[in-house]
C-alpha positions as CSV (number, residue, x, y, z in Angstrom):
1,P,24.1,5.7,-9.5
2,S,23.1,5.5,-5.8
3,G,22.6,2.7,-3.4
4,A,19.1,1.2,-2.9
5,G,17.3,2.0,0.3
6,K,14.6,1.3,2.8
7,L,11.0,2.7,2.3
8,L,8.1,2.5,4.4
9,V,5.0,3.8,2.7
10,V,1.4,4.2,5.0
11,P,-0.9,6.0,2.4
12,M,-4.0,6.8,2.7
13,V,-6.7,4.5,1.1
14,G,-8.2,5.5,-2.2
15,S,-6.7,8.1,-4.6
16,H,-3.5,8.6,-2.5
17,W,-2.8,5.0,-3.1
18,L,-3.6,4.9,-6.6
19,S,-1.2,7.7,-7.3
20,M,1.4,6.2,-5.5
21,Q,1.4,2.5,-6.3
22,E,3.0,2.7,-9.8
23,V,5.9,4.9,-7.9
24,V,6.2,2.3,-5.3
25,E,6.5,-0.6,-7.8
26,K,9.3,1.3,-9.6
27,L,11.1,1.9,-6.6
28,S,11.1,-1.5,-5.7
29,E,12.2,-2.4,-9.1
30,R,15.0,-0.3,-8.8
31,G,16.3,-2.3,-5.7
32,H,14.6,-0.4,-2.8
33,E,13.1,-2.4,0.1
34,V,9.7,-1.2,0.2
35,V,7.2,-2.3,3.1
36,V,3.4,-1.0,2.4
37,V,1.0,-0.4,5.7
38,M,-2.5,-1.1,4.5
39,P,-5.8,-1.9,6.0
40,E,-7.0,-5.3,6.5
41,V,-10.3,-4.0,4.5
42,S,-9.7,-1.9,1.6
43,W,-11.2,-1.3,-2.0
44,H,-8.1,-0.6,-4.0
45,M,-5.0,-1.4,-1.9
46,E,-3.7,-5.2,-2.6
47,A,-0.8,-6.9,-2.1
48,S,1.7,-7.2,-4.5
49,Q,5.1,-9.2,-5.1
50,A,6.9,-5.9,-5.5
51,Y,6.7,-4.9,-2.1
52,K,6.0,-6.6,1.4
53,V,2.7,-5.8,3.0
54,V,2.2,-5.3,6.7
55,T,-1.7,-4.9,7.3
56,H,-3.4,-3.5,10.3
57,P,-6.8,-4.4,11.9
58,V,-9.8,-2.2,11.2
59,T,-13.3,-2.1,13.1
60,Q,-15.2,-1.5,10.0
61,P,-16.2,-4.9,7.6
62,L,-16.3,-4.2,4.1
63,E,-19.8,-4.4,3.8
64,E,-20.2,-1.2,6.3
65,L,-17.6,0.6,4.4
66,D,-19.6,0.0,1.0
67,G,-22.9,1.3,3.1
68,T,-21.0,4.3,4.0
69,F,-20.4,5.5,0.7
């Protein structure tokens, strides 16, 4: 047994987050206080009740991000 801790997660957008999301949610379920920092504009990153989300502004609108890729 161990005590729950605090975790700050600053993932890269895309596959990094897709790989981490399940782990972050499981840590939250086990009692850890999790804060995820994500950009205001993103394809894959979404808010969840499992963790607190803090967003940061970006200069690119979603349409421009779509056009880049």
